[in-house]
Biopython code that builds the backbone (N, CA, C, O; Angstrom):
import numpy as np
from Bio.PDB.StructureBuilder import StructureBuilder

atoms = [
    (1, "MET", "N", (27.426, -27.390, -17.312)),
    (1, "MET", "CA", (27.281, -25.977, -17.517)),
    (1, "MET", "C", (28.115, -25.257, -16.450)),
    (1, "MET", "O", (27.970, -25.542, -15.262)),
    (2, "PRO", "N", (28.970, -24.345, -16.856)),
    (2, "PRO", "CA", (29.817, -23.639, -15.888)),
    (2, "PRO", "C", (29.004, -22.603, -15.101)),
    (2, "PRO", "O", (27.941, -22.156, -15.532)),
    (3, "GLN", "N", (29.536, -22.245, -13.950)),
    (3, "GLN", "CA", (28.886, -21.237, -13.126)),
    (3, "GLN", "C", (28.921, -19.889, -13.845)),
    (3, "GLN", "O", (29.916, -19.572, -14.497)),
    (4, "PRO", "N", (27.842, -19.079, -13.739)),
    (4, "PRO", "CA", (27.843, -17.781, -14.408)),
    (4, "PRO", "C", (28.819, -16.792, -13.772)),
    (4, "PRO", "O", (29.324, -15.901, -14.456)),
    (5, "LEU", "N", (29.089, -16.934, -12.484)),
    (5, "LEU", "CA", (30.041, -16.060, -11.794)),
    (5, "LEU", "C", (31.113, -16.891, -11.116)),
    (5, "LEU", "O", (30.842, -17.965, -10.579)),
    (6, "GLN", "N", (32.325, -16.381, -11.150)),
    (6, "GLN", "CA", (33.440, -17.048, -10.482)),
    (6, "GLN", "C", (34.274, -15.991, -9.776)),
    (6, "GLN", "O", (34.239, -14.817, -10.145)),
    (7, "ASP", "N", (35.021, -16.407, -8.763)),
    (7, "ASP", "CA", (35.881, -15.485, -8.032)),
    (7, "ASP", "C", (36.916, -14.865, -8.966)),
    (7, "ASP", "O", (37.477, -15.553, -9.819)),
    (8, "GLY", "N", (37.171, -13.564, -8.807)),
    (8, "GLY", "CA", (38.206, -12.875, -9.566)),
    (8, "GLY", "C", (37.804, -12.471, -10.971)),
    (8, "GLY", "O", (38.650, -12.024, -11.745)),
    (9, "GLN", "N", (36.547, -12.615, -11.315)),
    (9, "GLN", "CA", (36.093, -12.306, -12.663)),
    (9, "GLN", "C", (35.991, -10.800, -12.904)),
    (9, "GLN", "O", (36.221, -10.334, -14.020)),
    (10, "VAL", "N", (35.645, -10.032, -11.855)),
    (10, "VAL", "CA", (35.442, -8.592, -11.968)),
    (10, "VAL", "C", (36.406, -7.900, -11.018)),
    (10, "VAL", "O", (36.612, -8.360, -9.895)),
    (11, "THR", "N", (36.998, -6.798, -11.461)),
    (11, "THR", "CA", (37.874, -6.023, -10.579)),
    (11, "THR", "C", (37.159, -4.725, -10.189)),
    (11, "THR", "O", (36.504, -4.086, -11.012)),
    (12, "PHE", "N", (37.302, -4.360, -8.930)),
    (12, "PHE", "CA", (36.694, -3.143, -8.412)),
    (12, "PHE", "C", (37.772, -2.102, -8.169)),
    (12, "PHE", "O", (38.850, -2.426, -7.672)),
    (13, "ASP", "N", (37.487, -0.855, -8.517)),
    (13, "ASP", "CA", (38.452, 0.224, -8.305)),
    (13, "ASP", "C", (38.571, 0.615, -6.839)),
    (13, "ASP", "O", (39.609, 1.123, -6.415)),
    (14, "ASP", "N", (37.513, 0.381, -6.058)),
    (14, "ASP", "CA", (37.536, 0.793, -4.657)),
    (14, "ASP", "C", (38.164, -0.238, -3.733)),
    (14, "ASP", "O", (38.240, 0.002, -2.528)),
    (15, "GLY", "N", (38.601, -1.341, -4.232)),
    (15, "GLY", "CA", (39.284, -2.346, -3.425)),
    (15, "GLY", "C", (38.359, -3.331, -2.744)),
    (15, "GLY", "O", (38.769, -4.006, -1.800)),
    (16, "ALA", "N", (37.123, -3.429, -3.197)),
    (16, "ALA", "CA", (36.183, -4.393, -2.628)),
    (16, "ALA", "C", (36.677, -5.802, -2.939)),
    (16, "ALA", "O", (37.334, -6.020, -3.957)),
    (17, "PRO", "N", (36.364, -6.749, -2.075)),
    (17, "PRO", "CA", (36.836, -8.119, -2.320)),
    (17, "PRO", "C", (36.248, -8.706, -3.604)),
    (17, "PRO", "O", (35.100, -8.437, -3.958)),
    (18, "GLN", "N", (37.039, -9.494, -4.278)),
    (18, "GLN", "CA", (36.615, -10.109, -5.543)),
    (18, "GLN", "C", (36.168, -11.546, -5.277)),
    (18, "GLN", "O", (36.790, -12.505, -5.735)),
    (19, "THR", "N", (35.087, -11.665, -4.533)),
    (19, "THR", "CA", (34.570, -12.991, -4.190)),
    (19, "THR", "C", (33.166, -13.160, -4.746)),
    (19, "THR", "O", (32.492, -12.189, -5.089)),
    (20, "LEU", "N", (32.751, -14.392, -4.825)),
    (20, "LEU", "CA", (31.422, -14.721, -5.330)),
    (20, "LEU", "C", (30.341, -14.123, -4.426)),
    (20, "LEU", "O", (29.298, -13.686, -4.910)),
    (21, "ASP", "N", (30.590, -14.104, -3.115)),
    (21, "ASP", "CA", (29.636, -13.524, -2.170)),
    (21, "ASP", "C", (29.469, -12.020, -2.429)),
    (21, "ASP", "O", (28.348, -11.513, -2.407)),
    (22, "GLN", "N", (30.564, -11.314, -2.671)),
    (22, "GLN", "CA", (30.491, -9.874, -2.948)),
    (22, "GLN", "C", (29.779, -9.608, -4.277)),
    (22, "GLN", "O", (29.013, -8.650, -4.389)),
    (23, "TYR", "N", (30.025, -10.441, -5.270)),
    (23, "TYR", "CA", (29.334, -10.287, -6.557)),
    (23, "TYR", "C", (27.822, -10.445, -6.384)),
    (23, "TYR", "O", (27.040, -9.690, -6.960)),
    (24, "ALA", "N", (27.421, -11.439, -5.581)),
    (24, "ALA", "CA", (25.998, -11.683, -5.353)),
    (24, "ALA", "C", (25.354, -10.487, -4.641)),
    (24, "ALA", "O", (24.235, -10.094, -4.974)),
    (25, "LYS", "N", (26.062, -9.908, -3.661)),
    (25, "LYS", "CA", (25.531, -8.724, -2.967)),
    (25, "LYS", "C", (25.387, -7.551, -3.926)),
    (25, "LYS", "O", (24.380, -6.844, -3.889)),
    (26, "ASP", "N", (26.383, -7.334, -4.787)),
    (26, "ASP", "CA", (26.325, -6.227, -5.740)),
    (26, "ASP", "C", (25.187, -6.400, -6.738)),
    (26, "ASP", "O", (24.485, -5.441, -7.057)),
    (27, "ILE", "N", (25.004, -7.618, -7.227)),
    (27, "ILE", "CA", (23.943, -7.880, -8.196)),
    (27, "ILE", "C", (22.571, -7.691, -7.556)),
    (27, "ILE", "O", (21.675, -7.107, -8.166)),
    (28, "SER", "N", (22.402, -8.186, -6.320)),
    (28, "SER", "CA", (21.100, -8.036, -5.660)),
    (28, "SER", "C", (20.816, -6.564, -5.344)),
    (28, "SER", "O", (19.667, -6.132, -5.439)),
    (29, "ALA", "N", (21.836, -5.790, -4.972)),
    (29, "ALA", "CA", (21.631, -4.359, -4.731)),
    (29, "ALA", "C", (21.244, -3.647, -6.029)),
    (29, "ALA", "O", (20.375, -2.775, -6.028)),
    (30, "PHE", "N", (21.889, -4.018, -7.129)),
    (30, "PHE", "CA", (21.560, -3.422, -8.415)),
    (30, "PHE", "C", (20.132, -3.770, -8.848)),
    (30, "PHE", "O", (19.416, -2.913, -9.366)),
    (31, "LEU", "N", (19.723, -5.006, -8.638)),
    (31, "LEU", "CA", (18.370, -5.413, -9.014)),
    (31, "LEU", "C", (17.314, -4.711, -8.156)),
    (31, "LEU", "O", (16.240, -4.371, -8.652)),
    (32, "MET", "N", (17.615, -4.491, -6.870)),
    (32, "MET", "CA", (16.689, -3.722, -6.019)),
    (32, "MET", "C", (16.578, -2.286, -6.517)),
    (32, "MET", "O", (15.487, -1.717, -6.532)),
    (33, "TRP", "N", (17.689, -1.704, -6.921)),
    (33, "TRP", "CA", (17.662, -0.330, -7.419)),
    (33, "TRP", "C", (16.876, -0.247, -8.731)),
    (33, "TRP", "O", (16.103, 0.691, -8.924)),
    (34, "THR", "N", (17.063, -1.216, -9.635)),
    (34, "THR", "CA", (16.335, -1.179, -10.900)),
    (34, "THR", "C", (14.841, -1.417, -10.695)),
    (34, "THR", "O", (14.028, -0.940, -11.486)),
    (35, "ALA", "N", (14.472, -2.146, -9.646)),
    (35, "ALA", "CA", (13.057, -2.391, -9.378)),
    (35, "ALA", "C", (12.363, -1.114, -8.900)),
    (35, "ALA", "O", (11.224, -0.846, -9.283)),
    (36, "GLU", "N", (13.044, -0.328, -8.067)),
    (36, "GLU", "CA", (12.468, 0.910, -7.534)),
    (36, "GLU", "C", (13.528, 2.006, -7.518)),
    (36, "GLU", "O", (14.128, 2.260, -6.473)),
    (37, "PRO", "N", (13.769, 2.655, -8.642)),
    (37, "PRO", "CA", (14.823, 3.678, -8.671)),
    (37, "PRO", "C", (14.478, 4.942, -7.887)),
    (37, "PRO", "O", (15.378, 5.708, -7.544)),
    (38, "HIS", "N", (13.205, 5.178, -7.594)),
    (38, "HIS", "CA", (12.793, 6.390, -6.881)),
    (38, "HIS", "C", (12.528, 6.128, -5.401)),
    (38, "HIS", "O", (11.936, 6.968, -4.724)),
    (39, "MET", "N", (12.958, 4.976, -4.893)),
    (39, "MET", "CA", (12.676, 4.610, -3.518)),
    (39, "MET", "C", (13.311, 5.594, -2.529)),
    (39, "MET", "O", (12.668, 5.963, -1.546)),
    (40, "LEU", "N", (14.530, 6.019, -2.759)),
    (40, "LEU", "CA", (15.200, 6.935, -1.838)),
    (40, "LEU", "C", (14.480, 8.276, -1.767)),
    (40, "LEU", "O", (14.343, 8.856, -0.689)),
    (41, "ALA", "N", (14.024, 8.766, -2.908)),
    (41, "ALA", "CA", (13.285, 10.032, -2.919)),
    (41, "ALA", "C", (11.955, 9.884, -2.181)),
    (41, "ALA", "O", (11.538, 10.795, -1.464)),
    (42, "ARG", "N", (11.287, 8.741, -2.353)),
    (42, "ARG", "CA", (10.021, 8.513, -1.655)),
    (42, "ARG", "C", (10.220, 8.469, -0.149)),
    (42, "ARG", "O", (9.417, 9.025, 0.600)),
    (43, "LYS", "N", (11.281, 7.812, 0.299)),
    (43, "LYS", "CA", (11.542, 7.730, 1.735)),
    (43, "LYS", "C", (11.883, 9.099, 2.304)),
    (43, "LYS", "O", (11.457, 9.422, 3.413)),
    (44, "ARG", "N", (12.640, 9.910, 1.572)),
    (44, "ARG", "CA", (12.993, 11.249, 2.032)),
    (44, "ARG", "C", (11.742, 12.121, 2.151)),
    (44, "ARG", "O", (11.567, 12.827, 3.143)),
    (45, "ILE", "N", (10.883, 12.070, 1.147)),
    (45, "ILE", "CA", (9.647, 12.850, 1.175)),
    (45, "ILE", "C", (8.735, 12.342, 2.288)),
    (45, "ILE", "O", (8.063, 13.139, 2.943)),
    (46, "GLY", "N", (8.701, 11.046, 2.508)),
    (46, "GLY", "CA", (7.891, 10.481, 3.591)),
    (46, "GLY", "C", (8.336, 10.987, 4.955)),
    (46, "GLY", "O", (7.494, 11.295, 5.798)),
    (47, "MET", "N", (9.632, 11.079, 5.189)),
    (47, "MET", "CA", (10.135, 11.613, 6.457)),
    (47, "MET", "C", (9.773, 13.087, 6.607)),
    (47, "MET", "O", (9.413, 13.528, 7.698)),
    (48, "GLN", "N", (9.865, 13.846, 5.529)),
    (48, "GLN", "CA", (9.489, 15.266, 5.581)),
    (48, "GLN", "C", (8.007, 15.421, 5.916)),
    (48, "GLN", "O", (7.632, 16.304, 6.687)),
    (49, "VAL", "N", (7.173, 14.570, 5.342)),
    (49, "VAL", "CA", (5.732, 14.625, 5.616)),
    (49, "VAL", "C", (5.465, 14.273, 7.075)),
    (49, "VAL", "O", (4.649, 14.927, 7.724)),
    (50, "LEU", "N", (6.140, 13.248, 7.605)),
    (50, "LEU", "CA", (5.944, 12.879, 9.004)),
    (50, "LEU", "C", (6.344, 14.013, 9.944)),
    (50, "LEU", "O", (5.637, 14.292, 10.913)),
    (51, "ILE", "N", (7.462, 14.662, 9.670)),
    (51, "ILE", "CA", (7.892, 15.784, 10.504)),
    (51, "ILE", "C", (6.871, 16.914, 10.424)),
    (51, "ILE", "O", (6.528, 17.510, 11.444)),
    (52, "PHE", "N", (6.384, 17.212, 9.224)),
    (52, "PHE", "CA", (5.369, 18.247, 9.053)),
    (52, "PHE", "C", (4.115, 17.917, 9.854)),
    (52, "PHE", "O", (3.567, 18.791, 10.526)),
    (53, "LEU", "N", (3.655, 16.677, 9.793)),
    (53, "LEU", "CA", (2.438, 16.295, 10.507)),
    (53, "LEU", "C", (2.618, 16.369, 12.018)),
    (53, "LEU", "O", (1.683, 16.739, 12.729)),
    (54, "ILE", "N", (3.797, 16.027, 12.521)),
    (54, "ILE", "CA", (4.056, 16.126, 13.954)),
    (54, "ILE", "C", (4.029, 17.590, 14.396)),
    (54, "ILE", "O", (3.437, 17.919, 15.424)),
    (55, "VAL", "N", (4.668, 18.467, 13.621)),
    (55, "VAL", "CA", (4.659, 19.896, 13.951)),
    (55, "VAL", "C", (3.239, 20.445, 13.872)),
    (55, "VAL", "O", (2.823, 21.214, 14.739)),
    (56, "LEU", "N", (2.497, 20.059, 12.845)),
    (56, "LEU", "CA", (1.120, 20.520, 12.702)),
    (56, "LEU", "C", (0.249, 20.055, 13.864)),
    (56, "LEU", "O", (-0.572, 20.820, 14.370)),
    (57, "ALA", "N", (0.423, 18.812, 14.286)),
    (57, "ALA", "CA", (-0.358, 18.298, 15.415)),
    (57, "ALA", "C", (-0.038, 19.086, 16.684)),
    (57, "ALA", "O", (-0.946, 19.398, 17.454)),
    (58, "GLY", "N", (1.223, 19.410, 16.915)),
    (58, "GLY", "CA", (1.592, 20.205, 18.082)),
    (58, "GLY", "C", (0.985, 21.589, 18.033)),
    (58, "GLY", "O", (0.464, 22.079, 19.035)),
    (59, "LEU", "N", (1.049, 22.225, 16.869)),
    (59, "LEU", "CA", (0.451, 23.557, 16.735)),
    (59, "LEU", "C", (-1.062, 23.518, 16.957)),
    (59, "LEU", "O", (-1.615, 24.399, 17.614)),
    (60, "MET", "N", (-1.718, 22.519, 16.423)),
    (60, "MET", "CA", (-3.170, 22.400, 16.604)),
    (60, "MET", "C", (-3.519, 22.170, 18.078)),
    (60, "MET", "O", (-4.511, 22.709, 18.569)),
    (61, "TYR", "N", (-2.715, 21.380, 18.778)),
    (61, "TYR", "CA", (-2.966, 21.116, 20.190)),
    (61, "TYR", "C", (-2.859, 22.406, 21.005)),
    (61, "TYR", "O", (-3.734, 22.703, 21.818)),
    (62, "PHE", "N", (-1.797, 23.164, 20.787)),
    (62, "PHE", "CA", (-1.626, 24.395, 21.558)),
    (62, "PHE", "C", (-2.650, 25.465, 21.156)),
    (62, "PHE", "O", (-3.056, 26.274, 21.989)),
    (63, "THR", "N", (-3.062, 25.472, 19.904)),
    (63, "THR", "CA", (-4.115, 26.391, 19.476)),
    (63, "THR", "C", (-5.431, 26.041, 20.172)),
    (63, "THR", "O", (-6.151, 26.930, 20.626)),
    (64, "LYS", "N", (-5.740, 24.765, 20.253)),
    (64, "LYS", "CA", (-6.961, 24.323, 20.946)),
    (64, "LYS", "C", (-6.919, 24.728, 22.407)),
    (64, "LYS", "O", (-7.913, 25.217, 22.944)),
    (65, "LYS", "N", (-5.778, 24.531, 23.057)),
    (65, "LYS", "CA", (-5.671, 24.909, 24.463)),
    (65, "LYS", "C", (-5.858, 26.410, 24.651)),
    (65, "LYS", "O", (-6.482, 26.834, 25.624)),
    (66, "LYS", "N", (-5.328, 27.218, 23.737)),
    (66, "LYS", "CA", (-5.444, 28.672, 23.868)),
    (66, "LYS", "C", (-6.878, 29.131, 23.628)),
    (66, "LYS", "O", (-7.382, 29.994, 24.347)),
    (67, "VAL", "N", (-7.533, 28.565, 22.629)),
    (67, "VAL", "CA", (-8.897, 28.978, 22.291)),
    (67, "VAL", "C", (-9.876, 28.557, 23.379)),
    (67, "VAL", "O", (-10.769, 29.332, 23.723)),
    (68, "TRP", "N", (-9.741, 27.374, 23.921)),
    (68, "TRP", "CA", (-10.725, 26.825, 24.844)),
    (68, "TRP", "C", (-10.332, 26.972, 26.317)),
    (68, "TRP", "O", (-10.986, 26.381, 27.175)),
    (69, "HIS", "N", (-9.290, 27.735, 26.634)),
    (69, "HIS", "CA", (-8.849, 27.808, 28.026)),
    (69, "HIS", "C", (-9.861, 28.489, 28.943)),
    (69, "HIS", "O", (-9.878, 28.197, 30.139)),
    (70, "ALA", "N", (-10.700, 29.379, 28.433)),
    (70, "ALA", "CA", (-11.646, 30.121, 29.271)),
    (70, "ALA", "C", (-12.970, 29.389, 29.464)),
    (70, "ALA", "O", (-13.791, 29.821, 30.274)),
    (71, "VAL", "N", (-13.194, 28.317, 28.759)),
    (71, "VAL", "CA", (-14.461, 27.596, 28.853)),
    (71, "VAL", "C", (-14.434, 26.732, 30.113)),
    (71, "VAL", "O", (-13.535, 25.915, 30.312)),
    (72, "GLU", "N", (-15.453, 26.936, 30.962)),
    (72, "GLU", "CA", (-15.514, 26.159, 32.190)),
    (72, "GLU", "C", (-16.189, 24.824, 31.919)),
    (72, "GLU", "O", (-16.979, 24.681, 30.986)),
    (73, "GLU", "N", (-15.863, 23.869, 32.744)),
    (73, "GLU", "CA", (-16.519, 22.580, 32.612)),
    (73, "GLU", "C", (-17.920, 22.699, 33.211)),
    (73, "GLU", "O", (-18.095, 23.407, 34.203)),
    (74, "PRO", "N", (-18.913, 22.033, 32.644)),
    (74, "PRO", "CA", (-20.281, 22.147, 33.165)),
    (74, "PRO", "C", (-20.379, 21.507, 34.550)),
    (74, "PRO", "O", (-19.844, 20.424, 34.788)),
    (75, "SER", "N", (-21.072, 22.197, 35.454)),
    (75, "SER", "CA", (-21.291, 21.627, 36.781)),
    (75, "SER", "C", (-22.605, 20.857, 36.759)),
    (75, "SER", "O", (-23.494, 21.133, 35.954)),
    (76, "GLU", "N", (-22.703, 19.899, 37.650)),
    (76, "GLU", "CA", (-23.922, 19.098, 37.686)),
    (76, "GLU", "C", (-25.030, 19.903, 38.352)),
    (76, "GLU", "O", (-24.828, 20.482, 39.420)),
    (77, "ILE", "N", (-26.178, 19.940, 37.734)),
    (77, "ILE", "CA", (-27.324, 20.693, 38.241)),
    (77, "ILE", "C", (-28.457, 19.699, 38.459)),
    (77, "ILE", "O", (-28.740, 18.862, 37.602)),
    (78, "ALA", "N", (-29.100, 19.804, 39.620)),
    (78, "ALA", "CA", (-30.197, 18.889, 39.939)),
    (78, "ALA", "C", (-31.371, 19.134, 38.994)),
    (78, "ALA", "O", (-31.564, 20.240, 38.490)),
    (79, "ARG", "N", (-32.125, 18.108, 38.775)),
    (79, "ARG", "CA", (-33.274, 18.205, 37.881)),
    (79, "ARG", "C", (-34.282, 19.206, 38.441)),
    (79, "ARG", "O", (-34.619, 19.167, 39.624)),
    (80, "GLY", "N", (-34.750, 20.087, 37.591)),
    (80, "GLY", "CA", (-35.756, 21.048, 37.994)),
    (80, "GLY", "C", (-35.184, 22.377, 38.452)),
    (80, "GLY", "O", (-35.952, 23.315, 38.666)),
    (81, "GLN", "N", (-33.878, 22.505, 38.613)),
    (81, "GLN", "CA", (-33.294, 23.770, 39.040)),
    (81, "GLN", "C", (-32.980, 24.644, 37.834)),
    (81, "GLN", "O", (-32.662, 24.150, 36.752)),
    (82, "ASP", "N", (-33.073, 25.911, 38.038)),
    (82, "ASP", "CA", (-32.718, 26.860, 36.988)),
    (82, "ASP", "C", (-31.221, 27.117, 37.062)),
    (82, "ASP", "O", (-30.737, 27.603, 38.084)),
    (83, "PRO", "N", (-30.470, 26.803, 36.001)),
    (83, "PRO", "CA", (-29.011, 26.953, 36.081)),
    (83, "PRO", "C", (-28.557, 28.393, 36.274)),
    (83, "PRO", "O", (-27.461, 28.622, 36.785)),
    (84, "LYS", "N", (-29.371, 29.372, 35.880)),
    (84, "LYS", "CA", (-28.960, 30.768, 36.027)),
    (84, "LYS", "C", (-29.127, 31.238, 37.471)),
    (84, "LYS", "O", (-28.423, 32.148, 37.908)),
    (85, "LYS", "N", (-30.042, 30.634, 38.208)),
    (85, "LYS", "CA", (-30.287, 31.047, 39.588)),
    (85, "LYS", "C", (-29.486, 30.239, 40.594)),
    (85, "LYS", "O", (-29.417, 30.621, 41.762)),
    (86, "THR", "N", (-28.898, 29.170, 40.193)),
    (86, "THR", "CA", (-28.171, 28.311, 41.114)),
    (86, "THR", "C", (-26.768, 28.855, 41.313)),
    (86, "THR", "O", (-26.052, 29.115, 40.345)),
    (87, "ALA", "N", (-26.378, 29.025, 42.560)),
    (87, "ALA", "CA", (-25.026, 29.499, 42.869)),
    (87, "ALA", "C", (-24.112, 28.279, 42.966)),
    (87, "ALA", "O", (-24.419, 27.320, 43.674)),
    (88, "VAL", "N", (-23.032, 28.320, 42.277)),
    (88, "VAL", "CA", (-22.116, 27.181, 42.284)),
    (88, "VAL", "C", (-20.875, 27.526, 43.036)),
    (88, "VAL", "O", (-19.975, 26.694, 43.157)),
]
sb = StructureBuilder()
sb.init_structure("model")
sb.init_model(0)
sb.init_chain("A")
sb.init_seg("    ")
for serial, (resi, resn, name, xyz) in enumerate(atoms, 1):
    if name == "N":
        sb.init_residue(resn, " ", resi, " ")
    sb.init_atom(name, np.array(xyz, "f"), 0.0, 1.0, " ", f" {name:<3s}", serial, name[0])
structure = sb.get_structure()
């Protein structure tokens, strides 16, 4: 049984080499594309979502700092003392 692909069987307009190795790369790239034709769009949207989430996380962090900046940390109060009467 002869080989299904041989060197020089296909000509490329862009000047790519006409070798069996190049044919195998082209066929495997085509099969990957046919398996997932929307992969590039998914990756692009995924990057946009990641950038959005990073910006959102930064905005939420700075909003939290602005809202809670006036809240003091609780001081330790001995048992039995009235916190309103204790001078800190």
